[in-house]
N, C-alpha and C positions, 0 to 999 in steps of 0.2 A: 564480726570477727574482732577479737582483741589483738592489738598489736603484739602484745607479749606472747601470744600463741604462735604467730608466724615469724616474727623477728627477722624479717627481711625488708629491704627497702623497696623492692619491686622494680628496681632499675638495674638492668643487667650489667651496665658499665661498672656499677659499684658492687652489686651482689657477687659477681664473679671474682672480686678481689678480697672478699670477706670469707673466711674459712670456718667461722664459728657462729653460733647463735649470738645475737646482739644482746648481751645482758649488762645491766648496771650502766647503761648509756642513756643520757637524757638530752643534753644540749650539744649539737654538733655544728662546728664553725665551718662555713663554706668560704674559703679565702682565695682571692684571686684579683688579677688586674681587671680593668674595664674591658668589656668585649669578650670575656671568656665564657659567658653563659651561665653566671651564677643565678640570676633570676629565673632563667629557663629551667635550670636544675631543680629549683625550689618548686616551681609549678608542676614539673614532672613528678616530683616527690608527692605533692599534694594530690594530683590526679590519680596516681597509682594507689594511694591510700583510700581515696573515695571509691574507686572501682572495686576495691577489696572489701568494701563495707565499713571502713573506718570513718571517723569524723575528722574534720580538718578545720583548724583555726588559722586564718591568714592575716597577719598583722601588716597592714599596708602603710608603709612609710614613704616609699619613693614613687608609688603609683596610686591612682584612684581605683575605686572598685571597678569602674567601667573599663579602665585600661587593663586591669588584671584579667577580667573575663574575656575581653577582645583578644588579648595576647594568647590566652589558652586556646581559644577557638581557632587561632591561626595554625595551631598544631593538631587541630581536630580533637581537642580535649573539651568536650561538651560538658558544662557544669550546671546547666539550668535546673535540672531535676534535683541536684544535690543542694542547690540554693533554696529551692522550693521546700524540700523536706527538712531543711535545717541542719543537714550533716556538714555543709560547707558554710562557714561563717567568715566573712571578710570584715575585719575591724579596721576602720580608717583611723589614722592617728594624725592630728593637726600639728603644725609646727610648734604651737604653744604648749602642746602636751609632751613634746620631746624633752623639755627641760625638767619635767616632773616625772621622775622615775617611779615614784610611789603611785601616781595615778595610772601609769602604764601597767604596773604590777597588779593593781586592783582590777583593772580592765581584763587582764588575762585570767585572774582568779575567778571573776564572775562568769567568764566564758567557760572555764572548766566546770564550774558548779552547774551550769545549765546543761552540760553534756551528760553529767551523772557518772555512771560506771563505765561508759564506753571509752575506749582509748581514743586519743586524738593525735593527729600529726599537726605540729605547730610550725609555722613559718614566720620568721621576722625578717623582712626584706626592706630596708637593710639596717645593720648596726652602724653603717658609715655615717648616716645622718645623726644618729644618737651620739656617736663619738665626737662629731664635729660640734654638737650643741652643748654637751656636758663638759665642764671645765676639769673636773677632778677624775683622774683615771680610777681611783678607788671606787667611785660610784658605779662605773661601768663594770668593774670586776665583780662587785657585790651583786649587781643585777644579774650577771651571767651565772654566778654561783646559785643564786636563789632560783633562777629560771631552770637550771639543771635539776635541782632538788624538786621543784614543783612538777615538771613533766615526768620525772621518774616516779613520783608518788602516784601519778595517774596512769602509770604503765604506758607512757607515751614517748614520743620522740620529737625533737625540735631541730629544724635547720634554721640557722641565721647567717646572713651574709655580711662580708666585710671586704671593701676594696682596699688592698694593701698599700695602694699609692696614697700619699698625702699624710701618712701617720708615722710617728716616731717608731722605729723598730722595737724599742723597749715596750711600748704599749701593745704592739702586735704580739710580741712574745709572751706578755702577761696574759693576753686574751687566749692565746693558744694553750697556755699552761693550765688555765682554769676550765677550759672546755673539755667535755667528755670525749669528743672526737674532733678531728680536724681533717677536712678534705680540701686539698689545694688544687687550684686550676692555674694554668699558665699558658702564655703564647711564646713560641720560639720560631725565629725566622730560619728557614732552611731552603737553600737554593732559590732565594728571592720570594718564597711563599711563607705565610704565617701558618704554623701548625699548632693545634691544641693538644695539651697534655694534662692528665689528671693523676693524682696519687692520694692515697690515704696516708696522711702523715702520722696520725695516731687514732686509735679507737680503743677506749679504756677496757682492758680485760679481754680483748678479742684478738684472735690470731688473724692477721691479714697481710696481704701483699704490701710492700712498701716501694715498689717500683713505679716509675712514671709510665703511664700507658697513653697512647694516642687516642684521641676521640674526635668525633665530628658532631656538628649540630644538624640533625636530620629534621626536615620540615614536617615529617609525620611522627617521629619517635622522640624528638628531643635530643639529649645527649646520648650517644652510643659509640661503641668502639669504632675507630677509624677503619674504613675498608679501603686499602690501597688498590689502585688500578695498575695492573701488570700487563704489559704487552708481550705477546708470544710471537716471535719471528724466527725465520730461518729459510734456507734455500728450499726449492721444491724437492719433495721426496724425503725430507729429513725426518718426518713423522709428526708434524704439527697437528694434523687432523686426528691421528691416532691418539695423541696425548689429550686433545680436548674430549675425544669420545670416552677415553678412560676416566677422566676427571669429572665429566658431566653426566655420568651414569648411562653411557651407551649411545648418546646422541652427539653429533657434531654441532656445536653451538658457536656463534660468533662472539658471544659475551655471556659469562655466567660466574657465579660465586663459588668459591671453594672454602670449606671450613677447615681450620687448622687449630684444633683445641678451642680455646675461648675467642680466638681471632679468626677473621676471614680476609680473603682477598678477592678481588674481581679480576678474572682473567679475560683478556680481550685478544682475539686473533688478529694479528697485524694485517694491514692491507698491502698486498703484493705490489711493488713498484712505487708505492706512495712515499713522499718525502718523510724521512724518519723524524726529523726535528719537528715538523708540522704535526705529525701524529702525536708525538709526546706532549706538545703544548696544547693542542686543540682538545685532547681527551684527558688532560690532567694526569698523565702517566707518572707513576711513582717508581717503577722498576721494570726491567726488561729480562725476559727469558729468551736466550738465543739457542735454537735447537740445531744440532749438527748430526748428520749421519756418520757415525764413527767408523763405518766400514767403507765409506766412499771418500777416497783422498781428495778428489776434485771438489765434492760437496763440502768437505771439511775446510778446504782452503777458502771457499766462498763464505762459509759460516764465520770463520775467524776474521775475515775482512769486515763482515757485518758487526762482529763483536768489537773490533777496534774502532769502528765509526761511532758506535754507541758509547764506548769507554771515554771517548773524547768529549762527550756531552755531559760528563760528570753526573751520571745517574746510576744507581745500583743495578748490577747485571750479574747473572750467572749463565754459564755455558753448559748445556746438557749434551754430554757425549752419548747420544742415543743409539739404540740397536746394539747394545753391548752383548746381546745373546748370539750375534753372528760371529762365526769363527774368524773372519777377517777384521773384526772390530779393533780399533786402536784404543788403548787404555787412556784414561784422563791424564795420567802422568806423562805418557808418551806424546799426547796431543800438546801438552804444555811445553815439552822439550823441543818437539819438532817444529812447532809453529810459533815459538816464542811468545806464548800468551802471558800477559802481564801478571806478576805475582799476586796482585790484589784481586784477581778474578777467580771465583770459585768455579771449578770444573767438576761436574758430577755425573758419574755413569748412570744411565737410565735404560730401561727396557719398556718402551711404551705399550707393547702388546699386553703385558701383565701388570703394568703400573709400577714396576720396580724402580725405586729411586725418585719418583715423582714428588712424593710428599716431602722427602728430605730436601729436594731442590727448592720447593716453594717455601719451606720453613727457613732455609738458609737465606733466601732472598728477602723474606719478611723481616728477619733480624737486621739485615742491612738497611731496610727501609725505615723501620720504626726505632731502631737502635736500642731495643730492650730485649731481654731473653724471651724466647718463644717456647 
């Protein structure tokens, strides 16, 4: 398969943010701080190409050949047969070669010529070492320009990484400017935890999302959309099991995933009588759904007490005013007024029996968790 025919990365996290075929794009900068998974993303990109029948040239600057293979195998990305048939080539670059850009260019050109007409995915990991070795920024910029032209001429794509720390912002901006595409990775501290975010800063001539999206590093899949864990709680008889049955396809499950467009969340049925704070911490809970029987005044009072306890823990929460199909049901607005529910809490009317309002509720909570449009 030629890359030009498929024109997708094969990585859902990125492909779902790109709305066009990838045309006239050669060199793509993967920019981020240490610990964001830049090298893992490159290996994921390489493996998806190999799996699709494309060739791959991996320019190893920060790691040895053995370290690259071992790292890929930890994600169950087996590359032995691709190494044997020559479709996966790992080019080692010694420290002495870093200062000689011409030699590195020649090495890449020779590798392309051996591949022939087949497209290749090219990885350079990382540009950080190159930038640290070469004194003149113009040499780096010229190298990236030449690299972009070279891979485009071969109908190929290149990922190259750069750690944004330790370099002058002007150099980083120049590199971003001459790159055909820029994918940024960052870490943000939220409620004492580090969360990963990715965005496509630019992709030449391609319509794409520009929002930051949360991701996680999965031991089997590499970088993928972050799947928040949401706890479903409420008084007995509020309809929790009916909700899980509706969302899980007819079965009551203690834990399952719900798809909401390009994102997912993991819904967990809360343990009755268990300490709430302990459940949140031990299961890495990102949000809470409190279910209330809107036709039961006593149950409503108990649900609002649960809600207030959760609200004090500073975690995203929504209140489901369930059983809105019953004639005695209290509307969400009346619940807010009668029980003095905090203004920051979303109250959504639902009917668990037919699923009414459930998707809206989960999307609302997801927006609060990941802080981007859903």
